Rosetta silent file (secondary structure, phi, psi, omega in degrees, C-alpha in Angstrom):
SEQUENCE: XXXXXXXXXXXXXXXXXXXXXXXXXXXXXXXXXXXXXXXXXXXXXXXXXXXXXXXXXXXXXXXXXXXXXXXXXXXXXXXXXXXXXXXXXXXXXXXXXXXXXXXXXXXXXXXXXXXXXXXXXXXXXXXXXXXXXXXXXXXXXXXXXXXXXXXXXXXXXXXXXXXXXXXXXXXXXXXXXXXXXXXXXXXXXXXXXXXXXXXXXXXXXXXXXXXXXXXXXXXXXXXXXXXXXXXXXXXXXXXXXXXXXXXXXXXXXXXXXXXXXXXXXXXXXXXXXXXXXXXXXXXXXXXXXXXXXXXXXXXXXXXXXXXXXXXXXXXXXXXXXXXXX
SCORE:     score description
SCORE:     0.000 S_00000001
   1 L     0.000   60.995 -168.162  -73.090   24.905   98.580 S_00000001
   2 L   -76.724  145.036  174.426  -76.485   23.490   97.588 S_00000001
   3 L    52.135   16.027  177.303  -78.147   24.439   94.371 S_00000001
   4 L   -91.306   -4.782  173.328  -75.981   27.421   93.386 S_00000001
   5 E  -114.838  137.718  165.767  -74.812   24.954   90.514 S_00000001
   6 E  -114.627  118.034  171.017  -76.760   23.682   87.621 S_00000001
   7 E   -76.959  116.646 -165.608  -75.337   20.773   85.788 S_00000001
   8 E  -131.021  130.371 -173.965  -76.794   21.011   82.279 S_00000001
   9 E  -119.564  121.971  177.252  -76.697   18.451   79.522 S_00000001
  10 E   -87.703  130.289 -174.376  -77.661   19.308   75.976 S_00000001
  11 E  -121.413  134.052  166.761  -79.475   16.509   74.326 S_00000001
  12 L  -144.215  102.007  177.134  -80.442   15.612   70.629 S_00000001
  13 L    64.876   31.282 -170.242  -81.539   12.019   70.030 S_00000001
  14 L  -107.297   32.769 -176.595  -79.074   10.914   72.727 S_00000001
  15 H   -47.917  -43.804 -178.719  -80.856    8.306   74.704 S_00000001
  16 H   -54.316  -45.684 -176.883  -77.954    5.790   74.465 S_00000001
  17 H   -67.427  -42.360  174.487  -75.600    8.401   76.022 S_00000001
  18 H   -46.883  -58.680 -169.909  -78.164    9.337   78.677 S_00000001
  19 H   -64.512  -25.613 -179.200  -78.772    5.849   79.648 S_00000001
  20 H   -83.804  -39.830 -165.211  -75.070    5.214   79.937 S_00000001
  21 H  -113.141  -25.023  178.566  -73.714    8.333   81.645 S_00000001
  22 H   -56.155  -36.194  178.304  -76.657   10.049   83.412 S_00000001
  23 H   -57.842  -39.525  177.739  -76.366    7.684   86.379 S_00000001
  24 H   -70.106  -30.132  179.832  -72.994    8.845   87.254 S_00000001
  25 H   -72.361  -39.278  172.224  -73.911   12.498   87.006 S_00000001
  26 H   -60.796  -43.174 -174.714  -76.999   11.961   89.311 S_00000001
  27 H   -63.019  -45.860 -163.991  -74.856    9.870   91.746 S_00000001
  28 L  -108.566   16.991  178.424  -72.075   12.297   92.154 S_00000001
  29 L  -127.507   38.765 -172.271  -73.902   15.630   91.765 S_00000001
  30 L   -64.211  -21.784  173.585  -76.305   15.540   94.659 S_00000001
  31 L  -101.928   24.338  173.113  -75.845   19.219   95.660 S_00000001
  32 L  -123.298  144.965  164.223  -76.417   20.427   92.191 S_00000001
  33 E   -76.492  136.230 -175.365  -79.598   20.877   90.060 S_00000001
  34 E  -115.128  129.097 -177.908  -79.397   18.624   87.091 S_00000001
  35 E  -127.435  151.477  162.937  -81.041   19.757   83.826 S_00000001
  36 E  -128.406  122.589  177.103  -81.349   18.280   80.359 S_00000001
  37 E   -96.377  121.021 -176.291  -81.925   20.734   77.590 S_00000001
  38 E  -106.192  128.483 -177.348  -83.540   18.898   74.615 S_00000001
  39 L   -94.857   52.899  171.997  -83.017   20.212   71.115 S_00000001
  40 L    66.074   52.472  177.331  -86.446   18.887   69.788 S_00000001
  41 L   -57.853  146.679  172.074  -85.285   15.092   69.858 S_00000001
  42 L  -108.972    5.324  171.795  -87.096   12.666   67.857 S_00000001
  43 L  -100.210 -171.758 -169.884  -86.263    9.516   69.926 S_00000001
  44 L  -105.132   25.057 -179.980  -87.664    8.745   73.252 S_00000001
  45 H   -59.218  -37.966 -177.781  -84.656   10.161   75.307 S_00000001
  46 H   -72.365  -38.752  172.600  -86.745   12.643   77.159 S_00000001
  47 H   -66.337  -31.517  175.186  -89.464   10.165   78.206 S_00000001
  48 H   -57.223  -50.606 -174.403  -86.547    7.870   79.242 S_00000001
  49 H   -68.072  -42.033  179.690  -85.179   10.627   81.509 S_00000001
  50 H   -62.173  -43.577 -178.545  -88.649   11.437   82.950 S_00000001
  51 H   -81.982  -22.641  179.641  -89.359    7.870   83.922 S_00000001
  52 H  -106.190  -16.165 -178.636  -85.917    6.903   85.187 S_00000001
  53 L  -140.373   79.215 -170.550  -84.547   10.064   86.622 S_00000001
  54 L   -71.687  -15.645 -178.498  -87.531   12.070   88.078 S_00000001
  55 L   -82.960  -15.625 -179.047  -85.184   14.569   89.913 S_00000001
  56 L   -81.113  126.577 -179.654  -83.635   15.697   86.554 S_00000001
  57 E   -84.691  139.951 -178.532  -85.330   18.851   85.237 S_00000001
  58 E  -110.508  131.665  166.602  -86.204   19.069   81.466 S_00000001
  59 E  -116.667  123.372 -177.425  -85.995   22.209   79.325 S_00000001
  60 E  -102.470  109.437  176.487  -87.532   21.747   75.888 S_00000001
  61 L   -77.005  147.537 -173.944  -86.180   23.784   72.967 S_00000001
  62 L   -87.972   -0.112  175.157  -88.687   24.199   70.138 S_00000001
  63 L  -159.468  171.982  175.388  -86.095   23.262   67.436 S_00000001
  64 L   -84.640  109.072 -174.181  -82.497   21.942   67.077 S_00000001
  65 L   -97.732    3.953  177.961  -80.448   25.061   67.649 S_00000001
  66 H    85.241 -174.527 -176.051  -77.139   23.248   67.440 S_00000001
  67 H   -71.368  -57.091 -177.184  -74.655   23.158   70.471 S_00000001
  68 H   -58.449  -52.587  178.520  -74.224   26.978   70.800 S_00000001
  69 H   -69.415  -31.935  178.465  -77.717   28.092   70.151 S_00000001
  70 H   -62.830  -40.044 -176.422  -79.148   25.075   72.039 S_00000001
  71 H   -72.695  -51.238 -179.595  -77.338   26.053   75.197 S_00000001
  72 H   -47.587  -48.068 -179.305  -78.185   29.773   74.742 S_00000001
  73 H   -68.274  -46.034 -172.850  -81.805   29.060   74.336 S_00000001
  74 H   -77.701  -28.958 -175.998  -82.246   26.509   77.098 S_00000001
  75 H   -69.938  -25.850 -179.908  -80.035   28.339   79.739 S_00000001
  76 L   -55.104  -29.710 -179.039  -82.553   31.256   79.620 S_00000001
  77 L   -90.640    1.470 -172.751  -84.743   29.059   81.927 S_00000001
  78 L  -114.441  124.774 -172.162  -81.952   28.251   84.482 S_00000001
  79 L  -111.506   12.278 -172.326  -81.153   30.710   87.147 S_00000001
  80 L   -64.241  159.550  175.229  -78.375   29.162   89.108 S_00000001
  81 L   -66.022  -38.852  178.251  -75.211   31.149   89.946 S_00000001
  82 E  -124.003  149.484  175.073  -72.930   28.708   88.151 S_00000001
  83 E  -110.588  147.808  158.234  -73.495   26.490   85.102 S_00000001
  84 E  -121.348  111.234  173.759  -71.606   23.255   84.226 S_00000001
  85 E   -85.076  110.668 -171.530  -72.234   22.611   80.566 S_00000001
  86 E  -120.795  127.257 -177.963  -71.690   18.933   80.293 S_00000001
  87 L   -65.485  149.908  178.555  -71.634   16.655   77.149 S_00000001
  88 L   -68.301  -19.003 -174.848  -74.016   13.710   77.363 S_00000001
  89 L   -99.168   42.830 -173.249  -71.098   11.247   76.609 S_00000001
  90 E  -124.636  124.190  168.020  -69.309   12.156   79.839 S_00000001
  91 E   -91.413  120.278  173.520  -68.634   10.076   82.958 S_00000001
  92 E   -98.686  169.522 -166.639  -68.085   12.078   86.035 S_00000001
  93 L  -123.092  167.346  179.075  -66.396   11.023   89.269 S_00000001
  94 L   -55.424  139.789  173.550  -66.816   11.362   93.087 S_00000001
  95 L    60.561   36.586  176.618  -65.971   14.934   94.329 S_00000001
  96 L   -80.813  -17.630 -174.372  -65.754   16.349   90.680 S_00000001
  97 L   -89.161  -50.793 -166.032  -67.687   19.462   91.736 S_00000001
  98 H   -54.018  -42.008 -179.563  -66.259   20.783   94.930 S_00000001
  99 H   -56.895  -40.255 -176.668  -62.695   21.581   93.619 S_00000001
 100 H   -69.341  -51.153 -176.165  -64.206   23.728   90.864 S_00000001
 101 H   -65.207  -33.799  173.767  -66.684   25.645   93.132 S_00000001
 102 H   -63.365  -39.156 -177.269  -63.773   26.180   95.710 S_00000001
 103 H   -70.416  -37.951  168.607  -61.694   27.746   92.921 S_00000001
 104 H   -53.447  -46.365 -177.009  -64.578   30.014   91.876 S_00000001
 105 H   -70.357  -24.239 -178.878  -64.843   31.264   95.522 S_00000001
 106 H   -73.211  -33.060 -176.101  -61.088   31.958   95.861 S_00000001
 107 L  -140.558  107.241 -175.021  -61.030   34.466   92.936 S_00000001
 108 L   -71.328   -9.362  172.391  -64.057   36.311   91.707 S_00000001
 109 L   -75.466  -11.290  178.482  -62.182   37.238   88.521 S_00000001
 110 E   -82.621  122.886  176.332  -62.267   33.535   87.372 S_00000001
 111 E   -92.034  -46.272 -173.809  -65.098   33.199   84.876 S_00000001
 112 E  -137.124  148.765 -175.901  -64.762   29.644   83.615 S_00000001
 113 E  -135.678  146.700  160.347  -63.066   26.383   84.771 S_00000001
 114 E  -131.413  156.384  177.024  -62.549   23.032   83.371 S_00000001
 115 E   -84.604 -179.196  170.279  -61.458   19.787   85.085 S_00000001
 116 E   -75.116  125.075 -174.843  -59.003   17.263   83.975 S_00000001
 117 E  -113.242  111.679  172.512  -60.563   15.400   80.915 S_00000001
 118 E  -101.812  150.840  179.258  -59.553   11.900   80.343 S_00000001
 119 E   -70.800  125.714 -178.919  -60.488    9.472   77.687 S_00000001
 120 L   -65.654  -27.812  177.834  -63.311    7.037   78.692 S_00000001
 121 L   -78.793  -22.589  178.427  -61.987    4.444   76.218 S_00000001
 122 L  -144.352   90.689 -173.016  -58.424    4.640   77.607 S_00000001
 123 L   -72.968    2.139  172.500  -58.551    6.111   81.174 S_00000001
 124 L   -96.078   -1.220 -168.568  -54.823    6.504   81.354 S_00000001
 125 E  -125.912  150.311 -178.598  -54.729    8.884   78.457 S_00000001
 126 E   -76.666  149.400 -172.078  -56.019   12.530   78.023 S_00000001
 127 L   -96.579  146.518 -165.406  -58.950   13.141   75.850 S_00000001
 128 L   -63.707  -36.176 -174.417  -58.686   15.178   72.648 S_00000001
 129 L   -85.843   73.510  173.673  -61.473   17.793   73.619 S_00000001
 130 L   126.971  -45.767  176.038  -59.838   19.635   76.412 S_00000001
 131 L    53.967 -120.763 -177.917  -57.152   17.386   77.996 S_00000001
 132 L  -111.923   32.582  171.145  -55.585   19.482   80.851 S_00000001
 133 L   111.528  141.338 -168.368  -56.735   22.892   79.650 S_00000001
 134 E   -85.822  142.426  169.048  -56.804   24.797   76.426 S_00000001
 135 E  -134.448  177.049  178.504  -54.112   27.218   75.070 S_00000001
 136 E  -141.530  153.471 -175.175  -53.520   28.974   71.777 S_00000001
 137 E  -111.772 -177.943 -171.078  -50.459   29.852   69.716 S_00000001
 138 L   -71.912   -9.062  167.779  -49.711   33.015   67.850 S_00000001
 139 L   -93.912    4.876  175.578  -51.500   31.778   64.582 S_00000001
 140 L    91.057    0.747  179.033  -54.710   31.237   66.361 S_00000001
 141 L   -74.249  120.355 -178.655  -54.359   27.288   66.593 S_00000001
 142 E   -77.575  144.247  175.892  -55.966   25.985   69.688 S_00000001
 143 E  -154.131  173.846 -179.725  -54.132   23.136   71.548 S_00000001
 144 E  -129.948  160.040  171.159  -54.137   21.717   75.016 S_00000001
 145 L   -71.983  118.847 -177.416  -51.826   20.759   77.857 S_00000001
 146 L   101.081   -7.987  173.787  -51.792   17.010   77.218 S_00000001
 147 E  -156.289  116.577  169.092  -52.770   17.153   73.566 S_00000001
 148 E  -105.758  117.837 -172.920  -51.004   18.769   70.483 S_00000001
 149 L    45.069 -112.143 -173.813  -53.129   18.428   67.404 S_00000001
 150 L  -101.073   -0.023  179.547  -53.797   14.665   67.271 S_00000001
 151 E   -91.441  119.764 -173.222  -51.054   13.621   69.676 S_00000001
 152 E  -109.381  135.832  178.206  -52.192   12.637   73.169 S_00000001
 153 L   -93.201  152.140  167.576  -50.226   12.240   76.351 S_00000001
 154 E   -75.389  147.266  177.674  -50.796    9.635   79.156 S_00000001
 155 L   -83.590  101.834  175.897  -51.891   10.916   82.463 S_00000001
 156 L  -111.276   27.303 -171.681  -48.846   10.548   84.915 S_00000001
 157 L    70.649   19.913 -173.932  -49.916   13.313   87.221 S_00000001
 158 L   -80.863  -16.898 -179.295  -47.945   15.901   85.246 S_00000001
 159 L  -119.150   35.694  178.132  -51.189   18.076   85.181 S_00000001
 160 L   -84.519   14.081  174.919  -52.491   17.732   88.696 S_00000001
 161 L   -84.884 -173.752  172.561  -52.171   21.374   89.229 S_00000001
 162 E  -126.573  120.697 -173.132  -54.479   24.423   89.281 S_00000001
 163 E  -152.415  154.178  174.565  -53.486   26.980   86.727 S_00000001
 164 E   -72.825  146.255  178.872  -54.753   29.704   84.381 S_00000001
 165 E  -135.692 -178.364 -177.801  -55.350   28.618   80.813 S_00000001
 166 L   -94.144  -40.177 -178.936  -56.726   30.311   77.676 S_00000001
 167 E  -148.837  140.809 -174.600  -59.881   28.311   77.067 S_00000001
 168 L  -101.843  143.163 -174.674  -61.847   25.703   78.990 S_00000001
 169 L   -64.092  148.516  179.674  -63.258   22.744   77.030 S_00000001
 170 L   -80.777  -15.473 -177.125  -67.000   22.940   76.033 S_00000001
 171 L   -74.040  -21.884  177.623  -67.416   19.149   76.850 S_00000001
 172 E  -153.254   78.455 -157.253  -67.167   20.039   80.629 S_00000001
 173 E  -118.017  107.077  172.701  -67.466   23.793   80.856 S_00000001
 174 E   -96.621  131.831  176.934  -68.084   25.473   84.344 S_00000001
 175 E  -141.249  153.988  167.422  -68.924   29.219   84.019 S_00000001
 176 E   -72.723  130.486 -178.984  -70.526   31.929   86.177 S_00000001
 177 H   -59.878  -39.131  176.077  -73.887   32.545   84.794 S_00000001
 178 H   -56.088  -48.745  175.648  -73.443   36.341   85.156 S_00000001
 179 H   -65.975  -34.885  175.896  -70.405   36.342   82.986 S_00000001
 180 H   -58.794  -51.688 -178.254  -71.887   34.081   80.529 S_00000001
 181 H   -75.502  -24.577  177.451  -74.843   36.326   79.883 S_00000001
 182 H   -61.877  -28.567 -179.743  -72.679   39.580   80.115 S_00000001
 183 L   -98.910    9.753  179.810  -71.068   38.223   76.891 S_00000001
 184 L    61.809   34.141  170.352  -74.442   37.140   75.383 S_00000001
 185 L    70.177 -153.450  174.780  -73.537   33.428   75.719 S_00000001
 186 L   -72.710  149.233  172.232  -72.110   31.541   72.840 S_00000001
 187 L   -78.336  118.448 -168.502  -72.030   32.917   69.366 S_00000001
 188 L   -83.424    1.415  167.935  -74.780   30.974   67.855 S_00000001
 189 L   -68.484  -33.811  179.205  -73.516   31.390   64.284 S_00000001
 190 L   -63.802  -22.298  179.404  -70.884   28.916   65.101 S_00000001
 191 L    61.225  -56.379  173.484  -73.480   26.179   65.584 S_00000001
 192 L  -161.347  152.685  172.378  -70.770   23.895   67.122 S_00000001
 193 L    83.625  126.048  177.693  -67.080   23.617   67.653 S_00000001
 194 L    70.724    2.512  174.965  -64.790   26.377   69.063 S_00000001
 195 H   -62.518  -34.427  171.171  -67.657   28.384   70.355 S_00000001
 196 H   -59.307  -38.665  178.230  -66.149   27.854   73.906 S_00000001
 197 H   -62.047  -54.747 -178.344  -62.877   29.115   72.745 S_00000001
 198 H   -53.502  -45.284 -178.552  -64.435   32.261   71.291 S_00000001
 199 H   -71.669  -41.882  177.300  -66.365   32.834   74.561 S_00000001
 200 H   -58.282  -41.464  176.409  -63.331   32.384   76.754 S_00000001
 201 H   -60.163  -41.582  172.388  -61.411   34.777   74.472 S_00000001
 202 H   -68.924  -29.116  172.979  -64.056   37.377   74.977 S_00000001
 203 H   -67.674  -41.945  178.033  -64.001   36.915   78.682 S_00000001
 204 H   -67.623  -37.049  174.547  -60.300   37.402   78.729 S_00000001
 205 H   -62.620  -35.506  178.500  -60.565   40.552   76.590 S_00000001
 206 L   -84.040    6.327  178.131  -63.009   41.798   79.245 S_00000001
 207 L   100.704   -0.202 -171.441  -60.575   41.257   82.070 S_00000001
 208 L   -91.384  172.135  174.780  -61.707   37.785   83.316 S_00000001
 209 E  -120.093  157.074  174.271  -59.602   34.571   83.877 S_00000001
 210 E  -121.445  135.801 -177.587  -60.015   31.083   82.670 S_00000001
 211 E  -127.829  160.590  166.774  -58.781   28.197   84.946 S_00000001
 212 E  -131.791  144.352  177.798  -58.093   24.502   85.146 S_00000001
 213 E  -129.712  122.484  167.033  -58.103   22.252   88.056 S_00000001
 214 E   -71.908   -3.010 -179.681  -56.543   18.886   88.163 S_00000001
 215 E   -87.051  -11.233  171.026  -58.296   18.053   91.332 S_00000001
 216 E  -113.156  140.000 -171.463  -61.531   17.296   89.480 S_00000001
 217 E  -139.437  135.240  178.024  -61.498   14.514   86.910 S_00000001
 218 E  -135.233  162.423  177.804  -64.056   13.378   84.315 S_00000001
 219 E  -119.954  125.746 -178.242  -63.947   10.811   81.420 S_00000001
 220 E  -111.580  130.311  173.949  -65.085   11.752   77.899 S_00000001
 221 L   -68.867  -58.765 -170.755  -66.032    9.385   74.923 S_00000001
 222 L    83.965  144.691 -174.771  -65.775   12.037   72.210 S_00000001
 223 L    60.261   27.695  178.046  -67.288   12.287   68.856 S_00000001
 224 L   -66.761  -29.309 -176.411  -70.829   11.582   70.114 S_00000001
 225 L  -100.415  -55.685  170.640  -72.251   14.233   67.879 S_00000001
 226 L  -121.378  129.526  177.293  -69.802   14.656   65.035 S_00000001
 227 L   -71.224  158.564 -173.682  -67.090   12.125   64.452 S_00000001
 228 L   -56.932  -32.232 -175.758  -63.607   13.271   64.562 S_00000001
 229 L   -95.865   17.580 -175.976  -63.154   12.546   60.840 S_00000001
 230 L   -67.628  121.628  179.520  -66.371   14.342   59.884 S_00000001
 231 H   -66.911  -25.059  177.179  -65.887   16.662   56.850 S_00000001
 232 H   -66.378  -40.598  172.972  -68.694   18.906   58.508 S_00000001
 233 H   -58.601  -42.867  172.543  -66.448   19.117   61.533 S_00000001
 234 H   -53.523  -50.211  179.675  -63.535   20.256   59.356 S_00000001
 235 H   -59.737  -47.165  178.517  -65.792   22.875   57.892 S_00000001
 236 H   -71.694  -29.751  176.668  -66.946   24.186   61.255 S_00000001
 237 H   -66.712  -42.924 -175.848  -63.595   24.157   62.886 S_00000001
 238 H   -71.130  -50.468  176.332  -62.019   26.235   60.039 S_00000001
 239 H   -57.734  -44.273  179.858  -64.838   28.746   59.571 S_00000001
 240 H   -74.875  -27.035  178.076  -65.346   29.367   63.322 S_00000001
 241 H   -62.956  -48.346  178.976  -61.666   29.679   63.935 S_00000001
 242 H   -64.793  -37.292  172.073  -61.286   32.347   61.409 S_00000001
 243 H   -67.468  -36.134  170.401  -64.336   34.167   62.652 S_00000001
 244 H   -55.928  -41.252  177.365  -63.046   33.822   66.175 S_00000001
 245 H   -69.383  -42.656 -179.103  -59.770   35.499   65.286 S_00000001
 246 H   -58.549  -35.761  175.415  -61.612   38.376   63.391 S_00000001
 247 H   -76.928  -29.695 -170.306  -63.520   39.059   66.554 S_00000001
 248 H  -114.627  -15.917 -173.729  -60.799   38.828   69.129 S_00000001
 249 L   -73.074  142.016  165.835  -57.348   39.592   67.651 S_00000001
 250 L   -62.905  144.500 -172.884  -55.881   43.097   68.337 S_00000001
 251 H   -58.971  -44.058 -179.414  -55.999   45.170   65.173 S_00000001
 252 H   -54.679  -27.042 -175.318  -52.221   45.490   64.450 S_00000001
 253 H   -93.041  -15.007 -158.944  -51.946   41.719   64.321 S_00000001
 254 H   -67.822  -56.943 -165.731  -55.340   41.077   62.633 S_00000001
 255 H   -63.171  -56.210  174.715  -54.984   41.676   58.880 S_00000001
 256 H   -52.582  -34.898 -171.566  -51.599   39.892   58.333 S_00000001
 257 H   -83.452  -40.465  174.656  -52.454   36.960   60.451 S_00000001
 258 H   -57.389  -45.225  178.699  -55.862   36.344   58.838 S_00000001
 259 H   -58.824  -40.321  178.126  -54.239   36.476   55.482 S_00000001
 260 H   -68.338  -44.412  170.709  -51.486   34.023   56.494 S_00000001
 261 H   -48.936  -48.350  179.271  -54.097   31.697   57.991 S_00000001
 262 H   -55.507  -39.460 -175.826  -56.044   31.712   54.746 S_00000001
 263 H   -72.784  -44.353  173.781  -52.949   30.618   52.906 S_00000001
 264 H   -61.321  -32.306 -179.117  -52.162   27.932   55.487 S_00000001
 265 H   -69.985  -36.529  178.396  -55.707   26.672   55.301 S_00000001
 266 H   -60.584  -43.719  175.316  -55.214   26.133   51.576 S_00000001
 267 H   -64.725  -39.357  178.614  -52.250   23.887   52.322 S_00000001
 268 H   -66.913  -30.153  178.257  -54.221   22.067   55.007 S_00000001
 269 H   -67.049  -41.434  174.137  -57.036   21.490   52.495 S_00000001
 270 H   -65.080  -34.831 -179.728  -54.795   19.724   50.146 S_00000001
 271 H   -67.576  -47.193 -176.128  -53.417   17.645   53.065 S_00000001
 272 H   -63.786  -42.110 -175.496  -56.932   16.756   54.367 S_00000001
 273 H   -60.025  -39.584 -175.934  -58.021   15.937   50.856 S_00000001
 274 H   -75.049  -34.554 -174.550  -55.148   13.545   50.250 S_00000001
 275 H   -88.500  -35.581 -173.850  -55.456   12.018   53.760 S_00000001
 276 H  -118.711   -7.650 -176.716  -59.336   11.961   54.219 S_00000001
 277 L   107.935  164.640  179.209  -60.834   12.454   50.745 S_00000001
 278 H   -58.329  -33.364 -178.782  -62.237   15.202   48.659 S_00000001
 279 H   -54.356  -32.776 -178.952  -65.104   16.067   51.010 S_00000001
 280 H   -76.175  -37.447  170.693  -62.482   17.433   53.540 S_00000001
 281 H   -60.447  -43.578 -178.038  -60.776   19.523   50.725 S_00000001
 282 H   -67.377  -38.009  175.751  -64.180   20.879   49.756 S_00000001
 283 H   -56.511  -42.945 -179.831  -64.990   21.592   53.507 S_00000001
 284 H   -64.045  -43.150 -178.827  -61.959   23.922   53.669 S_00000001
 285 H   -62.589  -46.133  178.902  -63.163   25.776   50.560 S_00000001
 286 H   -63.540  -34.657 -178.615  -66.730   26.070   51.970 S_00000001
 287 H   -63.953  -40.260 -176.682  -65.327   27.184   55.380 S_00000001
 288 H   -67.725  -48.737 -176.049  -63.571   30.163   53.668 S_00000001
 289 H   -68.951  -30.302  175.473  -66.708   31.232   51.808 S_00000001
 290 H   -63.533  -37.569 -174.304  -68.710   30.701   55.042 S_00000001
 291 H   -76.731  -41.403  176.492  -66.270   33.081   56.866 S_00000001
 292 H   -59.414  -38.893  177.992  -66.468   35.733   54.058 S_00000001
 293 H   -58.649  -38.716 -179.273  -70.229   35.598   54.252 S_00000001
 294 H   -80.371  -12.684 -167.461  -70.178   36.162   57.953 S_00000001
 295 H   -48.546  -57.934 -170.302  -67.409   38.895   57.797 S_00000001
 296 H   -54.517  -44.959  178.383  -69.564   42.023   58.041 S_00000001
 297 H   -65.822  -40.265 -178.801  -71.546   40.670   61.099 S_00000001
 298 H   -66.479  -32.855  179.230  -68.418   39.312   62.712 S_00000001
 299 H   -73.791  -25.843  179.114  -66.664   42.661   62.482 S_00000001
 300 H   -77.171  -18.255  174.141  -69.499   44.349   64.166 S_00000001
 301 L   -89.560    7.549  173.822  -69.100   41.934   67.139 S_00000001
 302 L   -61.927  136.796  170.880  -65.495   43.046   67.851 S_00000001
 303 L   -71.698  166.377  177.601  -65.068   44.193   71.478 S_00000001
 304 L   -68.388  -33.543 -175.595  -63.704   47.575   72.310 S_00000001
 305 L  -123.950  135.306  169.683  -60.557   46.104   73.697 S_00000001
 306 L  -128.287  130.811  176.847  -58.410   43.116   72.578 S_00000001
 307 L   -69.664  130.433 -176.506  -55.418   41.955   74.543 S_00000001
 308 L   -75.153  -25.431 -178.695  -52.209   41.936   72.531 S_00000001
 309 L  -107.405   98.160 -172.948  -50.519   38.994   74.319 S_00000001
 310 L  -115.479   -5.444 -167.666  -53.074   36.354   73.711 S_00000001
 311 L  -117.373  153.258 -178.027  -50.861   33.232   72.927 S_00000001
 312 L  -102.502  -25.617 -171.565  -48.830   30.715   74.943 S_00000001
 313 E  -143.061  156.740  178.638  -46.653   29.274   72.182 S_00000001
 314 L  -114.557  131.090  165.521  -45.299   30.443   68.844 S_00000001
 315 L    69.007   37.004 -170.621  -45.426   28.783   65.381 S_00000001
 316 H   -54.991  -46.040 -173.286  -46.938   25.623   66.931 S_00000001
 317 H   -62.741  -37.433  179.667  -47.949   24.082   63.616 S_00000001
 318 H   -77.871  -37.831 -177.824  -44.321   24.306   62.160 S_00000001
 319 H   -65.722  -38.514 -175.914  -42.758   23.058   65.337 S_00000001
 320 H   -79.189  -59.380 -173.104  -45.056   20.112   65.466 S_00000001
 321 H   -83.353  -20.895  173.959  -45.261   18.936   61.961 S_00000001
 322 L  -100.505  -34.686 -177.880  -41.878   20.024   60.636 S_00000001
 323 L   -94.686  -12.180  178.089  -39.850   19.976   63.767 S_00000001
 324 L    70.306   24.209  179.732  -41.480   16.855   65.312 S_00000001
 325 L   -84.669    0.000    0.000  -42.029   18.466   68.721 S_00000001
């Protein structure tokens, strides 16, 4: 299936990552077109790619649009049937592409797929950003098979299946280009974090499916752009999660759930402040005001239909932190 897939890496001052991980992508993606979309880097990462990897195509954005906007802008130039949006800090493996394309061909209702994502630094352990496929609970908290909040499982073959999930990880996100653009791509207001969950939720509301395949395997470093303990990451995750729920939740559940989550975020802010310092508490406050500021525009982006059964687990936060599950 030559050239119906574009493997697309978004780059911003990431020469070190490209130098380390682009060789595996080139080696094991010979039947795909490989692109680097550059968000106006100021280092020499693009000249490095041009001199060392002449088969890799470069798309130059005219500014740093962030993760969501950077992909939206750069993908306008790429016309393949399928995209694989791949983080630059990702090591791919032999035969990582074919299981995904085979799954797309089996069911035209499948819009997005993620492989098994393991930690590059501990290859027996699942990686935080996606693990074995993303799910969501009834309060809108994302989690993964193989990762509940910060607790990670070891890979013992328990997720070597192919199954429907709720969201596919943005660090290795296969998607039909047609479906991506029918949803107008990522919500650029998110900048980064949870934009892939929002897109998957919109795809599900439109009648599409999201899948995981354990027959494809990749290794992710994680934290290459924003450290896991970054206060800015706290801000983006909370603001974007609230906006995502406002866009995608069915109306009868919407008002009460948003209010409940705002209260829980207040408790979380105190916890973050005690654990990680005042900047994280302030990030929660800023996230709420950011959500309120975006509210009118977010409301306009609600689709005509929202599925009432959107979650796979109930009260995950209480079961995990209070019940020890």
